[in-house]
A tleap script that builds the chain and sets N, CA, C and O, in Angstrom:
source leaprc.protein.ff14SB
mol = sequence {
  NMET ALA SER ARG THR SER VAL LEU ALA GLY
  VAL GLU PRO SER ALA PHE TRP ALA HIE PHE
  GLU LYS LEU THR THR ILE ALA ARG PRO SER
  ARG GLU GLU GLU PRO VAL ILE ASP TYR VAL
  ARG ALA TRP GLY GLU GLU ARG GLY TYR ARG
  VAL ARG GLN ASP GLU ALA ARG ASN LEU MET
  PHE ASP VAL PRO ALA THR GLU GLY ARG GLU
  SER ALA PRO MET VAL VAL ARG ALA PRO TRP
  PRO ALA TRP SER ILE GLY GLY CYS ALA LYS
  TRP GLN ARG PRO ALA ARG SER ALA ARG SER
  ARG ARG CARG
}
set mol.1.N position { -215.955 76.784 -128.568 }
set mol.1.CA position { -214.876 77.624 -128.100 }
set mol.1.C position { -214.644 78.735 -129.118 }
set mol.1.O position { -214.565 78.476 -130.319 }
set mol.2.N position { -214.538 79.946 -128.647 }
set mol.2.CA position { -214.305 81.081 -129.539 }
set mol.2.C position { -212.839 81.118 -129.954 }
set mol.2.O position { -211.948 80.828 -129.155 }
set mol.3.N position { -212.602 81.479 -131.209 }
set mol.3.CA position { -211.224 81.604 -131.657 }
set mol.3.C position { -210.728 83.001 -131.338 }
set mol.3.O position { -211.498 83.961 -131.327 }
set mol.4.N position { -209.449 83.100 -131.081 }
set mol.4.CA position { -208.857 84.406 -130.772 }
set mol.4.C position { -208.322 85.013 -132.052 }
set mol.4.O position { -207.492 84.413 -132.735 }
set mol.5.N position { -208.797 86.197 -132.373 }
set mol.5.CA position { -208.337 86.904 -133.553 }
set mol.5.C position { -207.590 88.139 -133.097 }
set mol.5.O position { -208.060 88.865 -132.220 }
set mol.6.N position { -206.440 88.381 -133.680 }
set mol.6.CA position { -205.632 89.532 -133.317 }
set mol.6.C position { -206.318 90.823 -133.739 }
set mol.6.O position { -206.834 90.930 -134.851 }
set mol.7.N position { -206.317 91.797 -132.843 }
set mol.7.CA position { -206.850 93.107 -133.199 }
set mol.7.C position { -205.900 93.820 -134.151 }
set mol.7.O position { -206.260 94.833 -134.751 }
set mol.8.N position { -204.678 93.288 -134.290 }
set mol.8.CA position { -203.692 93.890 -135.175 }
set mol.8.C position { -203.586 93.174 -136.522 }
set mol.8.O position { -202.700 93.482 -137.320 }
set mol.9.N position { -204.479 92.226 -136.776 }
set mol.9.CA position { -204.450 91.499 -138.048 }
set mol.9.C position { -204.592 92.475 -139.205 }
set mol.9.O position { -205.504 93.302 -139.221 }
set mol.10.N position { -203.688 92.375 -140.172 }
set mol.10.CA position { -203.732 93.218 -141.347 }
set mol.10.C position { -203.004 94.543 -141.210 }
set mol.10.O position { -202.869 95.279 -142.188 }
set mol.11.N position { -202.531 94.859 -140.003 }
set mol.11.CA position { -201.793 96.111 -139.802 }
set mol.11.C position { -200.352 95.884 -140.246 }
set mol.11.O position { -199.756 94.851 -139.943 }
set mol.12.N position { -199.802 96.849 -140.961 }
set mol.12.CA position { -198.431 96.731 -141.483 }
set mol.12.C position { -197.489 97.695 -140.775 }
set mol.12.O position { -197.913 98.768 -140.344 }
set mol.13.N position { -196.246 97.335 -140.652 }
set mol.13.CA position { -195.614 96.080 -141.059 }
set mol.13.C position { -195.964 94.961 -140.076 }
set mol.13.O position { -195.797 95.114 -138.866 }
set mol.14.N position { -196.440 93.863 -140.592 }
set mol.14.CA position { -196.982 92.788 -139.767 }
set mol.14.C position { -195.960 92.187 -138.805 }
set mol.14.O position { -196.323 91.834 -137.684 }
set mol.15.N position { -194.688 92.060 -139.207 }
set mol.15.CA position { -193.673 91.489 -138.310 }
set mol.15.C position { -193.496 92.367 -137.064 }
set mol.15.O position { -193.370 91.859 -135.950 }
set mol.16.N position { -193.487 93.678 -137.267 }
set mol.16.CA position { -193.355 94.605 -136.133 }
set mol.16.C position { -194.534 94.455 -135.182 }
set mol.16.O position { -194.351 94.327 -133.971 }
set mol.17.N position { -195.740 94.469 -135.732 }
set mol.17.CA position { -196.927 94.429 -134.888 }
set mol.17.C position { -197.115 93.075 -134.219 }
set mol.17.O position { -197.692 93.002 -133.134 }
set mol.18.N position { -196.645 92.011 -134.837 }
set mol.18.CA position { -196.691 90.690 -134.185 }
set mol.18.C position { -195.787 90.698 -132.953 }
set mol.18.O position { -196.152 90.172 -131.902 }
set mol.19.N position { -194.610 91.298 -133.092 }
set mol.19.CA position { -193.686 91.427 -131.966 }
set mol.19.C position { -194.307 92.295 -130.869 }
set mol.19.O position { -194.256 91.940 -129.691 }
set mol.20.N position { -194.886 93.419 -131.251 }
set mol.20.CA position { -195.546 94.310 -130.292 }
set mol.20.C position { -196.657 93.576 -129.543 }
set mol.20.O position { -196.775 93.687 -128.323 }
set mol.21.N position { -197.462 92.831 -130.281 }
set mol.21.CA position { -198.570 92.106 -129.652 }
set mol.21.C position { -198.056 91.083 -128.647 }
set mol.21.O position { -198.638 90.923 -127.574 }
set mol.22.N position { -196.967 90.388 -128.987 }
set mol.22.CA position { -196.376 89.424 -128.054 }
set mol.22.C position { -195.943 90.131 -126.772 }
set mol.22.O position { -196.169 89.620 -125.675 }
set mol.23.N position { -195.321 91.305 -126.906 }
set mol.23.CA position { -194.903 92.055 -125.713 }
set mol.23.C position { -196.088 92.403 -124.815 }
set mol.23.O position { -195.954 92.413 -123.592 }
set mol.24.N position { -197.241 92.687 -125.411 }
set mol.24.CA position { -198.410 93.063 -124.604 }
set mol.24.C position { -198.982 91.897 -123.822 }
set mol.24.O position { -199.786 92.102 -122.913 }
set mol.25.N position { -198.583 90.677 -124.158 }
set mol.25.CA position { -199.107 89.502 -123.445 }
set mol.25.C position { -198.258 89.116 -122.240 }
set mol.25.O position { -198.634 88.222 -121.481 }
set mol.26.N position { -197.115 89.780 -122.055 }
set mol.26.CA position { -196.207 89.437 -120.958 }
set mol.26.C position { -196.467 90.379 -119.789 }
set mol.26.O position { -196.276 91.590 -119.901 }
set mol.27.N position { -196.906 89.811 -118.663 }
set mol.27.CA position { -197.170 90.618 -117.468 }
set mol.27.C position { -195.869 91.260 -116.997 }
set mol.27.O position { -194.823 90.611 -116.966 }
set mol.28.N position { -195.940 92.542 -116.629 }
set mol.28.CA position { -194.741 93.249 -116.183 }
set mol.28.C position { -195.092 94.359 -115.200 }
set mol.28.O position { -194.890 95.538 -115.490 }
set mol.29.N position { -195.620 93.979 -114.030 }
set mol.29.CA position { -195.904 95.014 -113.028 }
set mol.29.C position { -194.617 95.679 -112.560 }
set mol.29.O position { -193.533 95.123 -112.736 }
set mol.30.N position { -194.725 96.847 -111.974 }
set mol.30.CA position { -193.556 97.584 -111.502 }
set mol.30.C position { -192.678 96.709 -110.624 }
set mol.30.O position { -193.156 95.996 -109.741 }
set mol.31.N position { -191.394 96.783 -110.889 }
set mol.31.CA position { -190.343 96.052 -110.168 }
set mol.31.C position { -190.395 94.541 -110.377 }
set mol.31.O position { -189.685 93.798 -109.700 }
set mol.32.N position { -191.222 94.085 -111.301 }
set mol.32.CA position { -191.290 92.652 -111.623 }
set mol.32.C position { -191.248 92.470 -113.137 }
set mol.32.O position { -192.059 91.746 -113.715 }
set mol.33.N position { -190.287 93.144 -113.764 }
set mol.33.CA position { -190.201 93.154 -115.222 }
set mol.33.C position { -189.360 92.023 -115.795 }
set mol.33.O position { -189.168 91.972 -117.010 }
set mol.34.N position { -188.846 91.106 -114.960 }
set mol.34.CA position { -187.923 90.083 -115.444 }
set mol.34.C position { -188.450 89.272 -116.628 }
set mol.34.O position { -187.686 89.032 -117.563 }
set mol.35.N position { -189.717 88.835 -116.642 }
set mol.35.CA position { -190.177 88.063 -117.802 }
set mol.35.C position { -190.062 88.819 -119.126 }
set mol.35.O position { -189.659 88.234 -120.132 }
set mol.36.N position { -190.407 90.099 -119.143 }
set mol.36.CA position { -190.315 90.858 -120.387 }
set mol.36.C position { -188.859 91.190 -120.706 }
set mol.36.O position { -188.484 91.229 -121.878 }
set mol.37.N position { -188.036 91.429 -119.692 }
set mol.37.CA position { -186.609 91.647 -119.919 }
set mol.37.C position { -185.992 90.399 -120.547 }
set mol.37.O position { -185.219 90.494 -121.500 }
set mol.38.N position { -186.336 89.238 -120.013 }
set mol.38.CA position { -185.816 87.976 -120.558 }
set mol.38.C position { -186.258 87.772 -122.003 }
set mol.38.O position { -185.474 87.321 -122.838 }
set mol.39.N position { -187.520 88.104 -122.298 }
set mol.39.CA position { -188.029 87.960 -123.660 }
set mol.39.C position { -187.279 88.857 -124.637 }
set mol.39.O position { -186.872 88.417 -125.713 }
set mol.40.N position { -187.102 90.118 -124.252 }
set mol.40.CA position { -186.417 91.065 -125.140 }
set mol.40.C position { -184.943 90.688 -125.292 }
set mol.40.O position { -184.391 90.774 -126.389 }
set mol.41.N position { -184.298 90.267 -124.190 }
set mol.41.CA position { -182.902 89.835 -124.272 }
set mol.41.C position { -182.773 88.641 -125.232 }
set mol.41.O position { -181.889 88.632 -126.089 }
set mol.42.N position { -183.633 87.653 -125.095 }
set mol.42.CA position { -183.589 86.473 -125.967 }
set mol.42.C position { -183.804 86.871 -127.428 }
set mol.42.O position { -183.155 86.324 -128.319 }
set mol.43.N position { -184.704 87.814 -127.676 }
set mol.43.CA position { -184.956 88.289 -129.038 }
set mol.43.C position { -183.673 88.839 -129.648 }
set mol.43.O position { -183.337 88.511 -130.786 }
set mol.44.N position { -182.959 89.668 -128.902 }
set mol.44.CA position { -181.713 90.238 -129.402 }
set mol.44.C position { -180.625 89.188 -129.598 }
set mol.44.O position { -179.926 89.187 -130.611 }
set mol.45.N position { -180.490 88.304 -128.631 }
set mol.45.CA position { -179.451 87.264 -128.727 }
set mol.45.C position { -179.720 86.318 -129.899 }
set mol.45.O position { -178.782 85.881 -130.566 }
set mol.46.N position { -180.993 85.999 -130.156 }
set mol.46.CA position { -181.342 85.136 -131.293 }
set mol.46.C position { -180.900 85.755 -132.616 }
set mol.46.O position { -180.637 85.036 -133.580 }
set mol.47.N position { -180.819 87.058 -132.664 }
set mol.47.CA position { -180.409 87.757 -133.888 }
set mol.47.C position { -178.912 88.053 -133.913 }
set mol.47.O position { -178.418 88.693 -134.840 }
set mol.48.N position { -178.194 87.587 -132.895 }
set mol.48.CA position { -176.748 87.751 -132.857 }
set mol.48.C position { -176.277 89.108 -132.365 }
set mol.48.O position { -175.104 89.443 -132.531 }
set mol.49.N position { -177.167 89.903 -131.759 }
set mol.49.CA position { -176.779 91.210 -131.239 }
set mol.49.C position { -176.101 91.032 -129.881 }
set mol.49.O position { -176.461 90.150 -129.101 }
set mol.50.N position { -175.121 91.879 -129.618 }
set mol.50.CA position { -174.532 91.916 -128.282 }
set mol.50.C position { -175.537 92.639 -127.396 }
set mol.50.O position { -175.975 93.741 -127.724 }
set mol.51.N position { -175.902 92.031 -126.284 }
set mol.51.CA position { -176.902 92.605 -125.385 }
set mol.51.C position { -176.241 92.877 -124.035 }
set mol.51.O position { -175.608 92.002 -123.445 }
set mol.52.N position { -176.404 94.099 -123.570 }
set mol.52.CA position { -175.869 94.491 -122.262 }
set mol.52.C position { -177.017 94.989 -121.392 }
set mol.52.O position { -178.045 95.442 -121.895 }
set mol.53.N position { -176.825 94.897 -120.079 }
set mol.53.CA position { -177.837 95.391 -119.144 }
set mol.53.C position { -177.136 96.229 -118.078 }
set mol.53.O position { -176.106 95.821 -117.540 }
set mol.54.N position { -177.696 97.403 -117.773 }
set mol.54.CA position { -177.097 98.267 -116.753 }
set mol.54.C position { -177.718 98.008 -115.386 }
set mol.54.O position { -178.578 97.141 -115.232 }
set mol.55.N position { -177.264 98.777 -114.395 }
set mol.55.CA position { -177.737 98.598 -113.012 }
set mol.55.C position { -179.241 98.826 -112.876 }
set mol.55.O position { -179.885 98.249 -111.999 }
set mol.56.N position { -179.789 99.659 -113.735 }
set mol.56.CA position { -181.221 99.966 -113.687 }
set mol.56.C position { -182.052 98.957 -114.490 }
set mol.56.O position { -183.262 99.128 -114.636 }
set mol.57.N position { -181.406 97.912 -115.007 }
set mol.57.CA position { -182.029 96.831 -115.771 }
set mol.57.C position { -182.442 97.235 -117.178 }
set mol.57.O position { -183.237 96.535 -117.804 }
set mol.58.N position { -181.918 98.358 -117.697 }
set mol.58.CA position { -182.147 98.734 -119.094 }
set mol.58.C position { -181.309 97.820 -119.976 }
set mol.58.O position { -180.166 97.510 -119.643 }
set mol.59.N position { -181.869 97.391 -121.091 }
set mol.59.CA position { -181.129 96.584 -122.052 }
set mol.59.C position { -180.592 97.477 -123.154 }
set mol.59.O position { -181.262 98.409 -123.600 }
set mol.60.N position { -179.373 97.181 -123.590 }
set mol.60.CA position { -178.750 97.909 -124.696 }
set mol.60.C position { -178.292 96.883 -125.719 }
set mol.60.O position { -177.656 95.890 -125.367 }
set mol.61.N position { -178.613 97.122 -126.980 }
set mol.61.CA position { -178.249 96.233 -128.070 }
set mol.61.C position { -177.214 96.915 -128.957 }
set mol.61.O position { -177.364 98.084 -129.313 }
set mol.62.N position { -176.183 96.189 -129.304 }
set mol.62.CA position { -175.230 96.669 -130.303 }
set mol.62.C position { -175.663 96.058 -131.630 }
set mol.62.O position { -175.468 94.866 -131.868 }
set mol.63.N position { -176.248 96.880 -132.484 }
set mol.63.CA position { -176.781 96.421 -133.767 }
set mol.63.C position { -175.891 96.976 -134.878 }
set mol.63.O position { -175.766 98.192 -135.027 }
set mol.64.N position { -175.273 96.089 -135.657 }
set mol.64.CA position { -174.408 96.585 -136.726 }
set mol.64.C position { -175.207 97.291 -137.816 }
set mol.64.O position { -176.385 97.008 -138.036 }
set mol.65.N position { -174.533 98.213 -138.488 }
set mol.65.CA position { -175.156 98.936 -139.591 }
set mol.65.C position { -175.395 97.994 -140.766 }
set mol.65.O position { -174.707 96.983 -140.911 }
set mol.66.N position { -176.358 98.325 -141.587 }
set mol.66.CA position { -176.591 97.606 -142.832 }
set mol.66.C position { -175.390 97.834 -143.741 }
set mol.66.O position { -174.899 98.957 -143.861 }
set mol.67.N position { -174.925 96.779 -144.373 }
set mol.67.CA position { -173.770 96.889 -145.258 }
set mol.67.C position { -173.995 97.988 -146.294 }
set mol.67.O position { -175.040 98.053 -146.941 }
set mol.68.N position { -172.985 98.850 -146.433 }
set mol.68.CA position { -173.073 99.959 -147.361 }
set mol.68.C position { -173.689 101.211 -146.755 }
set mol.68.O position { -173.672 102.272 -147.381 }
set mol.69.N position { -174.236 101.104 -145.540 }
set mol.69.CA position { -174.877 102.254 -144.878 }
set mol.69.C position { -174.181 102.597 -143.560 }
set mol.69.O position { -174.772 103.242 -142.694 }
set mol.70.N position { -172.934 102.169 -143.410 }
set mol.70.CA position { -172.220 102.345 -142.151 }
set mol.70.C position { -172.068 103.805 -141.719 }
set mol.70.O position { -172.004 104.086 -140.522 }
set mol.71.N position { -172.012 104.727 -142.661 }
set mol.71.CA position { -171.822 106.139 -142.291 }
set mol.71.C position { -173.113 106.961 -142.399 }
set mol.71.O position { -173.080 108.186 -142.276 }
set mol.72.N position { -174.226 106.304 -142.624 }
set mol.72.CA position { -175.503 107.027 -142.709 }
set mol.72.C position { -175.907 107.549 -141.337 }
set mol.72.O position { -175.597 106.919 -140.326 }
set mol.73.N position { -176.596 108.692 -141.280 }
set mol.73.CA position { -177.059 109.199 -139.984 }
set mol.73.C position { -178.041 108.217 -139.355 }
set mol.73.O position { -178.750 107.497 -140.058 }
set mol.74.N position { -178.074 108.196 -138.050 }
set mol.74.CA position { -178.957 107.271 -137.344 }
set mol.74.C position { -179.782 108.028 -136.318 }
set mol.74.O position { -179.265 108.884 -135.600 }
set mol.75.N position { -181.060 107.710 -136.255 }
set mol.75.CA position { -181.950 108.327 -135.280 }
set mol.75.C position { -182.651 107.210 -134.529 }
set mol.75.O position { -183.197 106.284 -135.130 }
set mol.76.N position { -182.629 107.310 -133.209 }
set mol.76.CA position { -183.358 106.355 -132.377 }
set mol.76.C position { -184.340 107.159 -131.551 }
set mol.76.O position { -183.950 108.075 -130.827 }
set mol.77.N position { -185.603 106.820 -131.656 }
set mol.77.CA position { -186.618 107.508 -130.873 }
set mol.77.C position { -187.063 106.560 -129.780 }
set mol.77.O position { -187.351 105.390 -130.030 }
set mol.78.N position { -187.114 107.071 -128.586 }
set mol.78.CA position { -187.509 106.239 -127.457 }
set mol.78.C position { -188.197 107.098 -126.414 }
set mol.78.O position { -188.030 108.317 -126.393 }
set mol.79.N position { -188.971 106.460 -125.550 }
set mol.79.CA position { -189.597 107.220 -124.470 }
set mol.79.C position { -188.548 107.684 -123.462 }
set mol.79.O position { -187.390 107.272 -123.526 }
set mol.80.N position { -188.954 108.523 -122.554 }
set mol.80.CA position { -188.092 109.031 -121.494 }
set mol.80.C position { -187.377 107.871 -120.848 }
set mol.80.O position { -188.002 106.816 -120.737 }
set mol.81.N position { -186.153 107.947 -120.414 }
set mol.81.CA position { -185.406 109.171 -120.246 }
set mol.81.C position { -184.609 109.562 -121.466 }
set mol.81.O position { -184.696 110.711 -121.899 }
set mol.82.N position { -183.847 108.674 -122.035 }
set mol.82.CA position { -183.015 109.046 -123.178 }
set mol.82.C position { -182.366 107.796 -123.753 }
set mol.82.O position { -182.341 106.741 -123.120 }
set mol.83.N position { -181.847 107.934 -124.952 }
set mol.83.CA position { -181.067 106.869 -125.566 }
set mol.83.C position { -179.767 107.473 -126.033 }
set mol.83.O position { -179.704 108.650 -126.385 }
set mol.84.N position { -178.741 106.669 -126.035 }
set mol.84.CA position { -177.436 107.131 -126.472 }
set mol.84.C position { -177.069 106.414 -127.755 }
set mol.84.O position { -177.328 105.219 -127.897 }
set mol.85.N position { -176.477 107.123 -128.677 }
set mol.85.CA position { -175.988 106.530 -129.912 }
set mol.85.C position { -174.474 106.405 -129.776 }
set mol.85.O position { -173.783 107.392 -129.522 }
set mol.86.N position { -173.969 105.195 -129.946 }
set mol.86.CA position { -172.527 104.988 -129.930 }
set mol.86.C position { -171.910 104.960 -128.550 }
set mol.86.O position { -170.699 105.138 -128.421 }
set mol.87.N position { -172.684 104.749 -127.539 }
set mol.87.CA position { -172.130 104.652 -126.199 }
set mol.87.C position { -173.231 104.713 -125.173 }
set mol.87.O position { -174.385 104.991 -125.500 }
set mol.88.N position { -172.887 104.460 -123.969 }
set mol.88.CA position { -173.870 104.461 -122.891 }
set mol.88.C position { -173.752 105.769 -122.132 }
set mol.88.O position { -172.775 105.990 -121.416 }
set mol.89.N position { -174.726 106.623 -122.280 }
set mol.89.CA position { -174.706 107.921 -121.602 }
set mol.89.C position { -175.320 107.770 -120.216 }
set mol.89.O position { -176.326 107.081 -120.049 }
set mol.90.N position { -174.730 108.396 -119.253 }
set mol.90.CA position { -175.312 108.428 -117.909 }
set mol.90.C position { -176.261 109.620 -117.868 }
set mol.90.O position { -175.979 110.662 -118.460 }
set mol.91.N position { -177.357 109.473 -117.189 }
set mol.91.CA position { -178.314 110.560 -117.106 }
set mol.91.C position { -178.854 110.618 -115.703 }
set mol.91.O position { -178.762 109.653 -114.945 }
set mol.92.N position { -179.417 111.755 -115.363 }
set mol.92.CA position { -180.095 111.923 -114.088 }
set mol.92.C position { -181.411 112.618 -114.359 }
set mol.92.O position { -181.530 113.423 -115.283 }
set mol.93.N position { -182.393 112.295 -113.543 }
set mol.93.CA position { -183.662 112.998 -113.673 }
set mol.93.C position { -183.441 114.471 -113.337 }
set mol.93.O position { -182.632 114.798 -112.469 }
set mol.94.N position { -184.157 115.355 -114.022 }
set mol.94.CA position { -184.039 116.781 -113.678 }
set mol.94.C position { -184.449 116.993 -112.221 }
set mol.94.O position { -185.334 116.307 -111.709 }
set mol.95.N position { -183.811 117.929 -111.577 }
set mol.95.CA position { -184.157 118.246 -110.196 }
set mol.95.C position { -185.606 118.708 -110.125 }
set mol.95.O position { -186.076 119.453 -110.985 }
set mol.96.N position { -186.296 118.264 -109.105 }
set mol.96.CA position { -187.687 118.684 -108.924 }
set mol.96.C position { -187.720 120.095 -108.383 }
set mol.96.O position { -186.892 120.476 -107.554 }
set mol.97.N position { -188.662 120.855 -108.846 }
set mol.97.CA position { -188.790 122.241 -108.360 }
set mol.97.C position { -189.327 122.226 -106.942 }
set mol.97.O position { -189.895 121.230 -106.495 }
set mol.98.N position { -189.147 123.327 -106.240 }
set mol.98.CA position { -189.660 123.441 -104.864 }
set mol.98.C position { -191.168 123.260 -104.857 }
set mol.98.O position { -191.725 122.680 -103.925 }
set mol.99.N position { -191.832 123.761 -105.903 }
set mol.99.CA position { -193.286 123.643 -105.983 }
set mol.99.C position { -193.719 122.179 -106.076 }
set mol.99.O position { -194.659 121.770 -105.394 }
set mol.100.N position { -193.038 121.383 -106.916 }
set mol.100.CA position { -193.439 119.978 -107.069 }
set mol.100.C position { -193.113 119.165 -105.832 }
set mol.100.O position { -193.765 118.152 -105.580 }
set mol.101.N position { -192.109 119.586 -105.040 }
set mol.101.CA position { -191.777 118.849 -103.807 }
set mol.101.C position { -192.832 119.058 -102.742 }
set mol.101.O position { -192.988 118.205 -101.867 }
set mol.102.N position { -193.569 120.169 -102.784 }
set mol.102.CA position { -194.596 120.457 -101.771 }
set mol.102.C position { -195.842 119.600 -101.955 }
set mol.102.O position { -196.640 119.476 -101.026 }
set mol.103.N position { -196.028 119.012 -103.119 }
set mol.103.CA position { -197.253 118.238 -103.386 }
set mol.103.C position { -197.234 116.918 -102.692 }
set mol.103.O position { -198.184 116.144 -102.810 }
savepdb mol mol.pdb
quit
C-alpha cells in the first residue's frame, strides 16, 4: 500500500497549510456546502469565537484583538464580494451592463 504524503509538507507556516489542506478534502459542490460550513463553524467554536451565519450562509467570526493591540489597524483580505470590519455590511452585486445581459 502506498503511503500518502502531503504535497504541502515543509511549507510554512505549517499550521496554516495543514488547515488549508484539510479544507481541500471536504467536498463542496455548489449549493451543497454544508459539510465545509460545519467544519469551519466547528473550527471557530473550538477556539471560543462567536460564530454567526447570514441568510446567504456566510460565516462571520468575532475574533478578539491580541492583548495590547486592541487599537492597531486591521486588514482582512478576502475574495469577492467583500468583508466588513466591525459590523456586517450589506452588499449587492453591481448591476450588469446591457451588453453583459445580451450574452
